[in-house]
C-alpha positions as CSV (number, residue, x, y, z in Angstrom):
1,M,54.0,-119.9,-83.6
2,V,52.0,-120.9,-86.8
3,T,49.6,-124.1,-87.3
4,K,49.3,-126.0,-90.7
5,K,45.4,-124.7,-90.2
6,G,47.0,-120.6,-90.1
7,T,46.8,-120.4,-85.9
8,V,49.5,-117.5,-85.6
9,K,50.5,-117.7,-81.6
10,K,53.0,-114.7,-79.8
11,T,53.8,-115.1,-76.6
12,P,56.8,-114.1,-74.5
13,I,59.3,-116.1,-73.9
14,E,60.0,-115.0,-70.8
15,E,56.8,-117.2,-70.4
16,F,58.9,-119.9,-70.8
17,A,62.0,-119.2,-68.0
18,N,60.0,-121.6,-65.6
19,V,59.1,-124.2,-67.3
20,R,56.9,-126.6,-64.3
21,K,57.8,-130.1,-63.4
22,N,54.7,-130.6,-65.6
23,G,55.6,-129.3,-68.5
24,L,53.6,-126.1,-70.3
25,T,51.4,-126.0,-72.9
26,A,53.0,-124.0,-75.7
27,I,49.3,-124.2,-78.2
28,N,46.7,-125.8,-78.2
29,L,46.7,-127.5,-81.4
30,K,43.0,-128.6,-82.7
31,E,42.6,-132.4,-83.5
32,D,43.1,-132.3,-87.7
33,D,46.4,-129.6,-86.7
34,E,50.0,-129.2,-87.0
35,L,52.8,-126.7,-85.8
36,I,54.9,-125.8,-88.8
37,E,56.2,-123.7,-87.7
38,V,58.0,-121.5,-85.0
39,K,60.9,-118.6,-84.0
40,T,62.1,-116.0,-82.0
41,T,61.5,-112.8,-82.9
42,N,62.0,-108.7,-82.2
43,E,58.8,-107.1,-82.7
44,N,60.4,-105.2,-85.8
45,F,59.5,-108.5,-88.6
46,E,57.5,-108.7,-90.8
47,I,56.0,-112.5,-91.6
48,F,54.9,-114.0,-94.5
49,L,52.7,-117.4,-94.4
50,V,52.5,-119.0,-98.1
51,T,51.0,-122.4,-98.9
52,K,51.6,-124.6,-101.4
53,N,49.0,-123.1,-104.0
54,G,51.1,-120.3,-103.6
55,M,48.5,-118.6,-101.7
56,C,50.5,-115.6,-99.0
57,I,49.7,-113.0,-96.9
58,R,52.3,-110.2,-95.4
59,F,51.4,-109.0,-91.9
60,K,53.9,-107.4,-89.3
61,E,54.2,-109.2,-86.0
62,T,52.9,-106.1,-83.5
63,D,49.7,-106.9,-85.2
64,V,49.6,-110.0,-84.3
65,R,48.1,-110.4,-80.2
66,A,50.5,-111.7,-77.5
67,T,48.2,-113.9,-76.2
């Protein structure tokens, strides 16, 4: 999961297998932030985050700690 302000969160898909009746909070967003993208991966990917101004960061998925 990636937010507009650059927060990256990795959660094992198994965490979403048994959703409670009242739902499940996958990510907590700050008031001025919003969810941009959610993708499934297999820990072999490199992640590229690019801004509209052309700035970019690249990192291995394994560099993000699962939460």
